[in-house]
N, CA, C and O atoms as a Tripos MOL2 file, in Angstrom:
@<TRIPOS>MOLECULE
protein
  300   299    75     0     0
PROTEIN
NO_CHARGES

@<TRIPOS>ATOM
      1 N         102.6440  100.9470  154.3530 N.3       1 MET1
      2 CA        101.1810  102.0280  154.0050 C.3       1 MET1
      3 C         100.7310  101.7350  152.8570 C.2       1 MET1
      4 O         101.5090  101.3040  152.0060 O.2       1 MET1
      5 N          99.4960  101.8910  152.6070 N.am      2 ASN2
      6 CA         98.8060  102.1090  151.1890 C.3       2 ASN2
      7 C          98.4710  102.9030  150.6590 C.2       2 ASN2
      8 O          97.9860  103.9510  151.0860 O.2       2 ASN2
      9 N          98.7730  102.3740  148.9560 N.am      3 GLN3
     10 CA         98.5810  103.7340  148.6950 C.3       3 GLN3
     11 C          97.7900  103.4290  147.3840 C.2       3 GLN3
     12 O          97.9020  102.4350  146.6660 O.2       3 GLN3
     13 N          96.6040  104.9780  147.1680 N.am      4 PRO4
     14 CA         95.6110  104.4820  146.3940 C.3       4 PRO4
     15 C          95.7910  104.1220  144.8160 C.2       4 PRO4
     16 O          96.8600  104.1530  144.2070 O.2       4 PRO4
     17 N          95.0430  103.9180  144.5040 N.am      5 HIS5
     18 CA         95.1030  103.0980  142.9480 C.3       5 HIS5
     19 C          94.9970  104.3290  141.7700 C.2       5 HIS5
     20 O          93.8810  104.7300  141.4410 O.2       5 HIS5
     21 N          96.3170  104.9430  141.1130 N.am      6 VAL6
     22 CA         96.1120  105.8810  140.4520 C.3       6 VAL6
     23 C          95.6010  105.1550  139.0690 C.2       6 VAL6
     24 O          95.7720  103.9760  138.7620 O.2       6 VAL6
     25 N          94.8440  106.3060  138.2230 N.am      7 VAL7
     26 CA         93.8960  105.7670  136.8130 C.3       7 VAL7
     27 C          95.0240  106.7030  136.2730 C.2       7 VAL7
     28 O          95.3450  107.7500  136.8360 O.2       7 VAL7
     29 N          95.6450  106.1820  135.0220 N.am      8 GLN8
     30 CA         96.0970  107.3620  134.2680 C.3       8 GLN8
     31 C          94.8940  107.3470  133.2120 C.2       8 GLN8
     32 O          94.1150  106.4120  133.0280 O.2       8 GLN8
     33 N          94.9070  108.3240  132.6950 N.am      9 PRO9
     34 CA         94.2040  108.8310  131.5150 C.3       9 PRO9
     35 C          94.7450  107.9910  130.3790 C.2       9 PRO9
     36 O          95.9650  107.8940  130.2460 O.2       9 PRO9
     37 N          93.5680  107.1230  129.2060 N.am     10 GLN10
     38 CA         93.5900  106.8300  128.2110 C.3      10 GLN10
     39 C          93.1620  107.6200  127.2850 C.2      10 GLN10
     40 O          92.0610  108.1190  127.5190 O.2      10 GLN10
     41 N          93.9350  108.0610  125.7760 N.am     11 PRO11
     42 CA         93.2490  108.6400  124.9650 C.3      11 PRO11
     43 C          92.1620  107.9990  124.4240 C.2      11 PRO11
     44 O          92.1310  106.7710  124.3440 O.2      11 PRO11
     45 N          91.0740  108.8530  123.9630 N.am     12 VAL12
     46 CA         89.6360  108.1060  123.2820 C.3      12 VAL12
     47 C          89.3380  108.9620  122.1890 C.2      12 VAL12
     48 O          88.9900  110.1410  122.2650 O.2      12 VAL12
     49 N          89.5140  108.2330  121.0990 N.am     13 PHE13
     50 CA         89.0870  108.4690  119.4280 C.3      13 PHE13
     51 C          87.7130  107.7340  119.1340 C.2      13 PHE13
     52 O          87.2170  106.7540  119.6900 O.2      13 PHE13
     53 N          87.3650  108.3260  118.3420 N.am     14 GLN14
     54 CA         85.9500  107.3640  117.4910 C.3      14 GLN14
     55 C          86.7620  107.1000  116.2340 C.2      14 GLN14
     56 O          87.6260  107.9070  115.8930 O.2      14 GLN14
     57 N          86.4660  105.7820  115.3960 N.am     15 VAL15
     58 CA         87.2130  105.1750  114.4580 C.3      15 VAL15
     59 C          86.2220  104.9090  113.1710 C.2      15 VAL15
     60 O          85.2600  104.1610  113.3440 O.2      15 VAL15
     61 N          86.3780  105.3310  112.2660 N.am     16 ASP16
     62 CA         84.9790  104.5690  111.3740 C.3      16 ASP16
     63 C          85.8900  104.4140  110.0120 C.2      16 ASP16
     64 O          86.2840  105.2240  109.1720 O.2      16 ASP16
     65 N          86.0190  103.2020  110.1610 N.am     17 PRO17
     66 CA         86.7030  102.3940  109.3950 C.3      17 PRO17
     67 C          86.1180  102.6340  107.8880 C.2      17 PRO17
     68 O          86.8350  102.8260  106.9060 O.2      17 PRO17
     69 N          85.1110  102.6020  107.8790 N.am     18 PHE18
     70 CA         84.7740  102.9580  106.6180 C.3      18 PHE18
     71 C          85.2120  104.0440  105.7370 C.2      18 PHE18
     72 O          85.4970  103.8480  104.5550 O.2      18 PHE18
     73 N          85.2760  105.3880  106.4060 N.am     19 VAL19
     74 CA         85.8860  106.4820  106.1680 C.3      19 VAL19
     75 C          87.0970  106.4490  105.8190 C.2      19 VAL19
     76 O          87.3600  106.9230  104.7140 O.2      19 VAL19
     77 N          88.3590  105.8030  106.7630 N.am     20 VAL20
     78 CA         89.4600  105.3170  106.7450 C.3      20 VAL20
     79 C          89.8840  104.5200  105.6670 C.2      20 VAL20
     80 O          91.0090  104.7170  105.2080 O.2      20 VAL20
     81 N          88.9230  103.3690  105.0390 N.am     21 GLN21
     82 CA         89.4610  102.7330  104.0840 C.3      21 GLN21
     83 C          89.2060  103.8080  102.8220 C.2      21 GLN21
     84 O          90.0780  103.8400  101.9540 O.2      21 GLN21
     85 N          87.9910  104.7320  102.6840 N.am     22 ALA22
     86 CA         87.8780  105.1620  101.3810 C.3      22 ALA22
     87 C          88.6320  106.1120  101.6360 C.2      22 ALA22
     88 O          89.2580  105.7920  100.6250 O.2      22 ALA22
     89 N          89.2370  107.0590  102.0450 N.am     23 LEU23
     90 CA         90.2660  107.9630  102.1930 C.3      23 LEU23
     91 C          91.8010  107.3770  101.9230 C.2      23 LEU23
     92 O          92.7320  108.0400  101.4650 O.2      23 LEU23
     93 N          91.8430  105.9360  102.3280 N.am     24 ARG24
     94 CA         93.0570  104.9690  101.7180 C.3      24 ARG24
     95 C          93.5010  105.0150  100.3450 C.2      24 ARG24
     96 O          94.5380  105.2050   99.7100 O.2      24 ARG24
     97 N          92.0080  104.7070  100.1120 N.am     25 ALA25
     98 CA         91.6560  104.2940   98.3070 C.3      25 ALA25
     99 C          92.0470  105.7920   97.7160 C.2      25 ALA25
    100 O          92.1390  105.8040   96.4890 O.2      25 ALA25
    101 N          92.2160  106.6620   98.1690 N.am     26 VAL26
    102 CA         92.6050  108.0040   97.4940 C.3      26 VAL26
    103 C          94.1710  108.6090   97.5260 C.2      26 VAL26
    104 O          94.5830  109.4700   96.7480 O.2      26 VAL26
    105 N          94.8470  108.0620   98.4480 N.am     27 LEU27
    106 CA         96.2380  108.0920   99.2540 C.3      27 LEU27
    107 C          96.9210  108.6520   98.0310 C.2      27 LEU27
    108 O          96.8270  107.9420   97.0300 O.2      27 LEU27
    109 N          97.5180  109.6640   97.9200 N.am     28 GLY28
    110 CA         98.6130  110.4290   96.7420 C.3      28 GLY28
    111 C          97.7390  111.5620   96.1950 C.2      28 GLY28
    112 O          98.1360  112.7230   96.2980 O.2      28 GLY28
    113 N          96.4750  111.2530   95.5750 N.am     29 LYS29
    114 CA         95.4970  112.3590   95.1130 C.3      29 LYS29
    115 C          95.5220  113.4360   95.6800 C.2      29 LYS29
    116 O          96.1120  113.6980   96.7280 O.2      29 LYS29
    117 N          94.6850  114.3520   94.8240 N.am     30 LYS30
    118 CA         94.1130  115.5730   95.3830 C.3      30 LYS30
    119 C          92.6780  115.6570   95.6050 C.2      30 LYS30
    120 O          91.9880  115.3970   94.6190 O.2      30 LYS30
    121 N          92.2270  115.8870   96.4120 N.am     31 LEU31
    122 CA         91.0760  116.0080   96.8780 C.3      31 LEU31
    123 C          90.5760  117.4040   97.6990 C.2      31 LEU31
    124 O          91.3710  118.2600   98.0880 O.2      31 LEU31
    125 N          89.2020  117.4660   97.8770 N.am     32 VAL32
    126 CA         89.0410  118.3020   99.0600 C.3      32 VAL32
    127 C          88.0530  117.7720   99.8700 C.2      32 VAL32
    128 O          87.0300  117.1520   99.5810 O.2      32 VAL32
    129 N          88.5990  118.1720  101.1030 N.am     33 VAL33
    130 CA         87.8790  117.2750  102.7500 C.3      33 VAL33
    131 C          87.0520  118.8660  103.1270 C.2      33 VAL33
    132 O          87.6640  119.9300  103.2230 O.2      33 VAL33
    133 N          85.9320  118.7470  103.2580 N.am     34 GLU34
    134 CA         84.5290  119.5590  104.0240 C.3      34 GLU34
    135 C          84.9290  118.9910  105.3270 C.2      34 GLU34
    136 O          85.0800  117.8130  105.6530 O.2      34 GLU34
    137 N          85.0960  120.3020  106.1380 N.am     35 THR35
    138 CA         85.3210  119.7020  107.8880 C.3      35 THR35
    139 C          83.9360  120.7260  108.2200 C.2      35 THR35
    140 O          83.1810  121.3530  107.4770 O.2      35 THR35
    141 N          84.0120  120.5650  109.6450 N.am     36 ILE36
    142 CA         82.7790  121.3490  110.5560 C.3      36 ILE36
    143 C          83.2810  122.7670  110.2570 C.2      36 ILE36
    144 O          82.5190  123.7340  110.2600 O.2      36 ILE36
    145 N          84.2570  122.8310  110.0640 N.am     37 ARG37
    146 CA         84.9940  124.4100  109.9360 C.3      37 ARG37
    147 C          85.3570  125.1410  108.8710 C.2      37 ARG37
    148 O          85.8250  126.2800  108.8500 O.2      37 ARG37
    149 N          85.0110  124.1210  107.6440 N.am     38 GLY38
    150 CA         85.4050  124.9030  106.4300 C.3      38 GLY38
    151 C          85.9530  123.4330  105.7670 C.2      38 GLY38
    152 O          86.0000  122.3100  106.2680 O.2      38 GLY38
    153 N          86.4530  124.0690  104.0520 N.am     39 SER39
    154 CA         86.9960  122.8550  103.4350 C.3      39 SER39
    155 C          88.6690  122.7750  103.3710 C.2      39 SER39
    156 O          89.3740  123.4830  104.0910 O.2      39 SER39
    157 N          89.1280  121.9450  102.5420 N.am     40 VAL40
    158 CA         90.9820  121.8560  102.7160 C.3      40 VAL40
    159 C          91.0550  121.1470  101.6450 C.2      40 VAL40
    160 O          90.5400  120.0750  101.3250 O.2      40 VAL40
    161 N          91.7270  121.8350  101.1450 N.am     41 SER41
    162 CA         92.0750  121.1020   99.0130 C.3      41 SER41
    163 C          93.2080  120.9650   99.4720 C.2      41 SER41
    164 O          93.6860  121.7970  100.2420 O.2      41 SER41
    165 N          94.0790  119.5070   98.9480 N.am     42 GLY42
    166 CA         94.9330  119.5760   98.4040 C.3      42 GLY42
    167 C          95.5890  117.8280   97.8320 C.2      42 GLY42
    168 O          95.0410  117.0000   97.1040 O.2      42 GLY42
    169 N          97.0330  117.7850   98.5770 N.am     43 ASP43
    170 CA         97.0100  115.8700   98.1520 C.3      43 ASP43
    171 C          97.2510  115.3080   99.3380 C.2      43 ASP43
    172 O          98.3080  115.5510   99.9200 O.2      43 ASP43
    173 N          96.2190  114.3960   99.9210 N.am     44 LEU44
    174 CA         96.0830  113.5070  100.2520 C.3      44 LEU44
    175 C          97.7200  112.9260  100.6320 C.2      44 LEU44
    176 O          98.2580  112.3210   99.7050 O.2      44 LEU44
    177 N          98.6330  113.0910  102.0880 N.am     45 ARG45
    178 CA         99.6200  112.8500  102.4850 C.3      45 ARG45
    179 C         100.0250  111.3290  103.1720 C.2      45 ARG45
    180 O         100.9430  110.5340  102.9730 O.2      45 ARG45
    181 N          98.7350  111.3620  104.1700 N.am     46 ASP46
    182 CA         98.7810  110.3160  105.0650 C.3      46 ASP46
    183 C          97.3600  110.6310  106.0710 C.2      46 ASP46
    184 O          96.7990  111.6110  106.5600 O.2      46 ASP46
    185 N          97.1530  108.8280  106.0200 N.am     47 VAL47
    186 CA         95.3160  108.2770  106.8850 C.3      47 VAL47
    187 C          95.9960  107.5940  107.6850 C.2      47 VAL47
    188 O          96.9250  106.8410  107.3950 O.2      47 VAL47
    189 N          95.3200  107.9540  109.3180 N.am     48 LYS48
    190 CA         95.8340  107.4270  110.3610 C.3      48 LYS48
    191 C          94.2580  107.2410  110.5990 C.2      48 LYS48
    192 O          93.3010  107.6980  109.9730 O.2      48 LYS48
    193 N          94.3250  106.4200  111.7120 N.am     49 PRO49
    194 CA         92.7230  106.0120  112.1960 C.3      49 PRO49
    195 C          91.8020  107.1510  112.4060 C.2      49 PRO49
    196 O          90.6060  107.2340  112.1260 O.2      49 PRO49
    197 N          92.8110  108.2430  113.1010 N.am     50 ASP50
    198 CA         91.8000  109.1040  113.5850 C.3      50 ASP50
    199 C          92.3710  110.5820  112.7440 C.2      50 ASP50
    200 O          91.7560  111.4790  113.3190 O.2      50 ASP50
    201 N          92.8410  110.9240  112.1690 N.am     51 HIS51
    202 CA         93.6250  112.0150  111.4970 C.3      51 HIS51
    203 C          94.0430  111.7150  109.9600 C.2      51 HIS51
    204 O          94.2780  110.5600  109.6050 O.2      51 HIS51
    205 N          94.1500  113.1290  108.8030 N.am     52 VAL52
    206 CA         94.0570  112.7880  107.5370 C.3      52 VAL52
    207 C          95.3190  113.8420  107.6070 C.2      52 VAL52
    208 O          95.5850  114.4770  108.6270 O.2      52 VAL52
    209 N          95.9780  113.9280  106.5110 N.am     53 VAL53
    210 CA         97.2200  114.9760  106.6240 C.3      53 VAL53
    211 C          96.8330  115.2420  105.1880 C.2      53 VAL53
    212 O          96.5380  114.3430  104.4010 O.2      53 VAL53
    213 N          96.8530  116.5940  104.8780 N.am     54 VAL54
    214 CA         96.1530  116.9920  103.5000 C.3      54 VAL54
    215 C          97.9140  118.2020  103.2290 C.2      54 VAL54
    216 O          98.4650  118.7120  104.2050 O.2      54 VAL54
    217 N          98.3210  118.3510  102.1160 N.am     55 GLN55
    218 CA         99.3820  119.2360  101.7390 C.3      55 GLN55
    219 C          99.0590  119.9830  100.8340 C.2      55 GLN55
    220 O          99.0780  119.4360   99.7310 O.2      55 GLN55
    221 N          98.6160  121.5540  100.8470 N.am     56 GLN56
    222 CA         98.1960  122.3520  100.7250 C.3      56 GLN56
    223 C          98.9860  122.7820   99.4380 C.2      56 GLN56
    224 O         100.1590  122.4320   99.3090 O.2      56 GLN56
    225 N          98.2930  123.6100   98.3950 N.am     57 ALA57
    226 CA         99.3930  123.9470   97.1830 C.3      57 ALA57
    227 C         100.2540  124.7120   97.8330 C.2      57 ALA57
    228 O         101.2900  124.7620   97.1710 O.2      57 ALA57
    229 N         100.3390  125.3800   98.8800 N.am     58 ASP58
    230 CA        101.3600  126.2760   99.3410 C.3      58 ASP58
    231 C         102.9610  125.3970  100.1200 C.2      58 ASP58
    232 O         104.1320  125.6640  100.3880 O.2      58 ASP58
    233 N         102.0370  124.3170  100.1970 N.am     59 GLY59
    234 CA        103.0720  123.3640  100.8790 C.3      59 GLY59
    235 C         103.0460  122.9520  102.1050 C.2      59 GLY59
    236 O         103.7620  121.9750  102.3290 O.2      59 GLY59
    237 N         102.6460  123.2390  102.6940 N.am     60 LYS60
    238 CA        102.2390  123.6010  104.4660 C.3      60 LYS60
    239 C         101.0410  122.1100  104.5810 C.2      60 LYS60
    240 O         100.2960  122.1580  103.6020 O.2      60 LYS60
    241 N         100.7830  121.1450  105.2990 N.am     61 PRO61
    242 CA        100.6570  120.4060  105.9010 C.3      61 PRO61
    243 C          98.8700  121.0500  107.0910 C.2      61 PRO61
    244 O          98.6710  121.7240  108.1020 O.2      61 PRO61
    245 N          98.1850  120.4060  106.2500 N.am     62 VAL62
    246 CA         97.1620  120.6240  107.5730 C.3      62 VAL62
    247 C          96.5690  118.6960  107.8860 C.2      62 VAL62
    248 O          96.3890  117.6910  107.1980 O.2      62 VAL62
    249 N          96.4590  119.1090  109.3830 N.am     63 TYR63
    250 CA         95.7280  117.7800  110.1010 C.3      63 TYR63
    251 C          94.1070  118.1270  110.1490 C.2      63 TYR63
    252 O          93.6170  119.1920  110.5240 O.2      63 TYR63
    253 N          93.6400  117.3490  109.8330 N.am     64 VAL64
    254 CA         92.2150  117.1140  109.9030 C.3      64 VAL64
    255 C          91.8870  115.8620  110.7290 C.2      64 VAL64
    256 O          92.6200  114.8880  110.5550 O.2      64 VAL64
    257 N          90.6930  115.7500  111.7680 N.am     65 ARG65
    258 CA         90.4830  114.5990  113.0920 C.3      65 ARG65
    259 C          89.4390  114.5480  111.6460 C.2      65 ARG65
    260 O          88.9710  115.4070  110.8980 O.2      65 ARG65
    261 N          89.3790  113.0880  111.7240 N.am     66 ILE66
    262 CA         88.6430  112.2620  110.7660 C.3      66 ILE66
    263 C          87.3920  112.5280  110.9890 C.2      66 ILE66
    264 O          86.5740  112.8190  110.1160 O.2      66 ILE66
    265 N          87.1330  112.4240  112.4330 N.am     67 PHE67
    266 CA         85.7790  112.7440  113.2280 C.3      67 PHE67
    267 C          84.9830  114.1430  112.7200 C.2      67 PHE67
    268 O          83.7620  114.1580  112.5630 O.2      67 PHE67
    269 N          85.9290  115.4340  112.4610 N.am     68 GLN68
    270 CA         85.6880  116.5390  112.0570 C.3      68 GLN68
    271 C          85.0970  116.9330  110.3410 C.2      68 GLN68
    272 O          84.8540  118.0440  109.8700 O.2      68 GLN68
    273 N          84.9840  115.4310  109.6170 N.am     69 ILE69
    274 CA         85.5560  115.4050  108.3730 C.3      69 ILE69
    275 C          84.1350  115.2950  107.9910 C.2      69 ILE69
    276 O          83.7700  114.1320  108.1620 O.2      69 ILE69
    277 N          82.7630  116.3900  107.3380 N.am     70 VAL70
    278 CA         81.5460  116.2310  106.9780 C.3      70 VAL70
    279 C          81.8820  115.1790  105.2290 C.2      70 VAL70
    280 O          81.2110  114.1470  105.2470 O.2      70 VAL70
    281 N          82.3130  115.2550  104.5650 N.am     71 TRP71
    282 CA         82.6600  114.4580  103.2190 C.3      71 TRP71
    283 C          83.9230  114.6070  102.5590 C.2      71 TRP71
    284 O          84.7900  115.3290  103.0520 O.2      71 TRP71
    285 N          84.0990  114.0000  101.5070 N.am     72 SER72
    286 CA         85.4750  114.4260  101.0490 C.3      72 SER72
    287 C          85.1910  113.7730   99.6400 C.2      72 SER72
    288 O          84.4540  112.8130   99.4190 O.2      72 SER72
    289 N          85.8250  114.3930   98.8700 N.am     73 MET73
    290 CA         86.1750  114.2080   96.7890 C.3      73 MET73
    291 C          87.5070  113.8200   96.5570 C.2      73 MET73
    292 O          88.4000  114.2470   97.2890 O.2      73 MET73
    293 N          87.7490  113.0330   95.5900 N.am     74 PRO74
    294 CA         88.7780  113.3510   94.7030 C.3      74 PRO74
    295 C          88.3140  114.5800   93.8470 C.2      74 PRO74
    296 O          87.1210  114.8630   93.7450 O.2      74 PRO74
    297 N          89.3720  115.3430   93.1960 N.am     75 VAL75
    298 CA         89.5670  116.1890   92.2180 C.3      75 VAL75
    299 C          90.1260  116.0170   91.4730 C.2      75 VAL75
    300 O          90.2580  116.8670   90.5920 O.2      75 VAL75
@<TRIPOS>BOND
     1     1     2 1
     2     2     3 1
     3     3     4 2
     4     3     5 am
     5     5     6 1
     6     6     7 1
     7     7     8 2
     8     7     9 am
     9     9    10 1
    10    10    11 1
    11    11    12 2
    12    11    13 am
    13    13    14 1
    14    14    15 1
    15    15    16 2
    16    15    17 am
    17    17    18 1
    18    18    19 1
    19    19    20 2
    20    19    21 am
    21    21    22 1
    22    22    23 1
    23    23    24 2
    24    23    25 am
    25    25    26 1
    26    26    27 1
    27    27    28 2
    28    27    29 am
    29    29    30 1
    30    30    31 1
    31    31    32 2
    32    31    33 am
    33    33    34 1
    34    34    35 1
    35    35    36 2
    36    35    37 am
    37    37    38 1
    38    38    39 1
    39    39    40 2
    40    39    41 am
    41    41    42 1
    42    42    43 1
    43    43    44 2
    44    43    45 am
    45    45    46 1
    46    46    47 1
    47    47    48 2
    48    47    49 am
    49    49    50 1
    50    50    51 1
    51    51    52 2
    52    51    53 am
    53    53    54 1
    54    54    55 1
    55    55    56 2
    56    55    57 am
    57    57    58 1
    58    58    59 1
    59    59    60 2
    60    59    61 am
    61    61    62 1
    62    62    63 1
    63    63    64 2
    64    63    65 am
    65    65    66 1
    66    66    67 1
    67    67    68 2
    68    67    69 am
    69    69    70 1
    70    70    71 1
    71    71    72 2
    72    71    73 am
    73    73    74 1
    74    74    75 1
    75    75    76 2
    76    75    77 am
    77    77    78 1
    78    78    79 1
    79    79    80 2
    80    79    81 am
    81    81    82 1
    82    82    83 1
    83    83    84 2
    84    83    85 am
    85    85    86 1
    86    86    87 1
    87    87    88 2
    88    87    89 am
    89    89    90 1
    90    90    91 1
    91    91    92 2
    92    91    93 am
    93    93    94 1
    94    94    95 1
    95    95    96 2
    96    95    97 am
    97    97    98 1
    98    98    99 1
    99    99   100 2
   100    99   101 am
   101   101   102 1
   102   102   103 1
   103   103   104 2
   104   103   105 am
   105   105   106 1
   106   106   107 1
   107   107   108 2
   108   107   109 am
   109   109   110 1
   110   110   111 1
   111   111   112 2
   112   111   113 am
   113   113   114 1
   114   114   115 1
   115   115   116 2
   116   115   117 am
   117   117   118 1
   118   118   119 1
   119   119   120 2
   120   119   121 am
   121   121   122 1
   122   122   123 1
   123   123   124 2
   124   123   125 am
   125   125   126 1
   126   126   127 1
   127   127   128 2
   128   127   129 am
   129   129   130 1
   130   130   131 1
   131   131   132 2
   132   131   133 am
   133   133   134 1
   134   134   135 1
   135   135   136 2
   136   135   137 am
   137   137   138 1
   138   138   139 1
   139   139   140 2
   140   139   141 am
   141   141   142 1
   142   142   143 1
   143   143   144 2
   144   143   145 am
   145   145   146 1
   146   146   147 1
   147   147   148 2
   148   147   149 am
   149   149   150 1
   150   150   151 1
   151   151   152 2
   152   151   153 am
   153   153   154 1
   154   154   155 1
   155   155   156 2
   156   155   157 am
   157   157   158 1
   158   158   159 1
   159   159   160 2
   160   159   161 am
   161   161   162 1
   162   162   163 1
   163   163   164 2
   164   163   165 am
   165   165   166 1
   166   166   167 1
   167   167   168 2
   168   167   169 am
   169   169   170 1
   170   170   171 1
   171   171   172 2
   172   171   173 am
   173   173   174 1
   174   174   175 1
   175   175   176 2
   176   175   177 am
   177   177   178 1
   178   178   179 1
   179   179   180 2
   180   179   181 am
   181   181   182 1
   182   182   183 1
   183   183   184 2
   184   183   185 am
   185   185   186 1
   186   186   187 1
   187   187   188 2
   188   187   189 am
   189   189   190 1
   190   190   191 1
   191   191   192 2
   192   191   193 am
   193   193   194 1
   194   194   195 1
   195   195   196 2
   196   195   197 am
   197   197   198 1
   198   198   199 1
   199   199   200 2
   200   199   201 am
   201   201   202 1
   202   202   203 1
   203   203   204 2
   204   203   205 am
   205   205   206 1
   206   206   207 1
   207   207   208 2
   208   207   209 am
   209   209   210 1
   210   210   211 1
   211   211   212 2
   212   211   213 am
   213   213   214 1
   214   214   215 1
   215   215   216 2
   216   215   217 am
   217   217   218 1
   218   218   219 1
   219   219   220 2
   220   219   221 am
   221   221   222 1
   222   222   223 1
   223   223   224 2
   224   223   225 am
   225   225   226 1
   226   226   227 1
   227   227   228 2
   228   227   229 am
   229   229   230 1
   230   230   231 1
   231   231   232 2
   232   231   233 am
   233   233   234 1
   234   234   235 1
   235   235   236 2
   236   235   237 am
   237   237   238 1
   238   238   239 1
   239   239   240 2
   240   239   241 am
   241   241   242 1
   242   242   243 1
   243   243   244 2
   244   243   245 am
   245   245   246 1
   246   246   247 1
   247   247   248 2
   248   247   249 am
   249   249   250 1
   250   250   251 1
   251   251   252 2
   252   251   253 am
   253   253   254 1
   254   254   255 1
   255   255   256 2
   256   255   257 am
   257   257   258 1
   258   258   259 1
   259   259   260 2
   260   259   261 am
   261   261   262 1
   262   262   263 1
   263   263   264 2
   264   263   265 am
   265   265   266 1
   266   266   267 1
   267   267   268 2
   268   267   269 am
   269   269   270 1
   270   270   271 1
   271   271   272 2
   272   271   273 am
   273   273   274 1
   274   274   275 1
   275   275   276 2
   276   275   277 am
   277   277   278 1
   278   278   279 1
   279   279   280 2
   280   279   281 am
   281   281   282 1
   282   282   283 1
   283   283   284 2
   284   283   285 am
   285   285   286 1
   286   286   287 1
   287   287   288 2
   288   287   289 am
   289   289   290 1
   290   290   291 1
   291   291   292 2
   292   291   293 am
   293   293   294 1
   294   294   295 1
   295   295   296 2
   296   295   297 am
   297   297   298 1
   298   298   299 1
   299   299   300 2
@<TRIPOS>SUBSTRUCTURE
     1 MET1         2 RESIDUE 1 A MET
     2 ASN2         6 RESIDUE 1 A ASN
     3 GLN3        10 RESIDUE 1 A GLN
     4 PRO4        14 RESIDUE 1 A PRO
     5 HIS5        18 RESIDUE 1 A HIS
     6 VAL6        22 RESIDUE 1 A VAL
     7 VAL7        26 RESIDUE 1 A VAL
     8 GLN8        30 RESIDUE 1 A GLN
     9 PRO9        34 RESIDUE 1 A PRO
    10 GLN10       38 RESIDUE 1 A GLN
    11 PRO11       42 RESIDUE 1 A PRO
    12 VAL12       46 RESIDUE 1 A VAL
    13 PHE13       50 RESIDUE 1 A PHE
    14 GLN14       54 RESIDUE 1 A GLN
    15 VAL15       58 RESIDUE 1 A VAL
    16 ASP16       62 RESIDUE 1 A ASP
    17 PRO17       66 RESIDUE 1 A PRO
    18 PHE18       70 RESIDUE 1 A PHE
    19 VAL19       74 RESIDUE 1 A VAL
    20 VAL20       78 RESIDUE 1 A VAL
    21 GLN21       82 RESIDUE 1 A GLN
    22 ALA22       86 RESIDUE 1 A ALA
    23 LEU23       90 RESIDUE 1 A LEU
    24 ARG24       94 RESIDUE 1 A ARG
    25 ALA25       98 RESIDUE 1 A ALA
    26 VAL26      102 RESIDUE 1 A VAL
    27 LEU27      106 RESIDUE 1 A LEU
    28 GLY28      110 RESIDUE 1 A GLY
    29 LYS29      114 RESIDUE 1 A LYS
    30 LYS30      118 RESIDUE 1 A LYS
    31 LEU31      122 RESIDUE 1 A LEU
    32 VAL32      126 RESIDUE 1 A VAL
    33 VAL33      130 RESIDUE 1 A VAL
    34 GLU34      134 RESIDUE 1 A GLU
    35 THR35      138 RESIDUE 1 A THR
    36 ILE36      142 RESIDUE 1 A ILE
    37 ARG37      146 RESIDUE 1 A ARG
    38 GLY38      150 RESIDUE 1 A GLY
    39 SER39      154 RESIDUE 1 A SER
    40 VAL40      158 RESIDUE 1 A VAL
    41 SER41      162 RESIDUE 1 A SER
    42 GLY42      166 RESIDUE 1 A GLY
    43 ASP43      170 RESIDUE 1 A ASP
    44 LEU44      174 RESIDUE 1 A LEU
    45 ARG45      178 RESIDUE 1 A ARG
    46 ASP46      182 RESIDUE 1 A ASP
    47 VAL47      186 RESIDUE 1 A VAL
    48 LYS48      190 RESIDUE 1 A LYS
    49 PRO49      194 RESIDUE 1 A PRO
    50 ASP50      198 RESIDUE 1 A ASP
    51 HIS51      202 RESIDUE 1 A HIS
    52 VAL52      206 RESIDUE 1 A VAL
    53 VAL53      210 RESIDUE 1 A VAL
    54 VAL54      214 RESIDUE 1 A VAL
    55 GLN55      218 RESIDUE 1 A GLN
    56 GLN56      222 RESIDUE 1 A GLN
    57 ALA57      226 RESIDUE 1 A ALA
    58 ASP58      230 RESIDUE 1 A ASP
    59 GLY59      234 RESIDUE 1 A GLY
    60 LYS60      238 RESIDUE 1 A LYS
    61 PRO61      242 RESIDUE 1 A PRO
    62 VAL62      246 RESIDUE 1 A VAL
    63 TYR63      250 RESIDUE 1 A TYR
    64 VAL64      254 RESIDUE 1 A VAL
    65 ARG65      258 RESIDUE 1 A ARG
    66 ILE66      262 RESIDUE 1 A ILE
    67 PHE67      266 RESIDUE 1 A PHE
    68 GLN68      270 RESIDUE 1 A GLN
    69 ILE69      274 RESIDUE 1 A ILE
    70 VAL70      278 RESIDUE 1 A VAL
    71 TRP71      282 RESIDUE 1 A TRP
    72 SER72      286 RESIDUE 1 A SER
    73 MET73      290 RESIDUE 1 A MET
    74 PRO74      294 RESIDUE 1 A PRO
    75 VAL75      298 RESIDUE 1 A VAL
């Protein structure tokens, strides 16, 4: 019996290597990240190709998709 070819969905995200490189340069430092939903500030804890992790002053991590970042600035 012929079985139909099943296509598995693949995750798709945009990578901006220049933004990733710039963010990695301030890894471990305090920064402000402006997103399309508002700003987030704290210590930059991790940088991945599709998101960053910012630890706020209260200790809670915030995961921000790089595609959502408008600008960032070390403080």
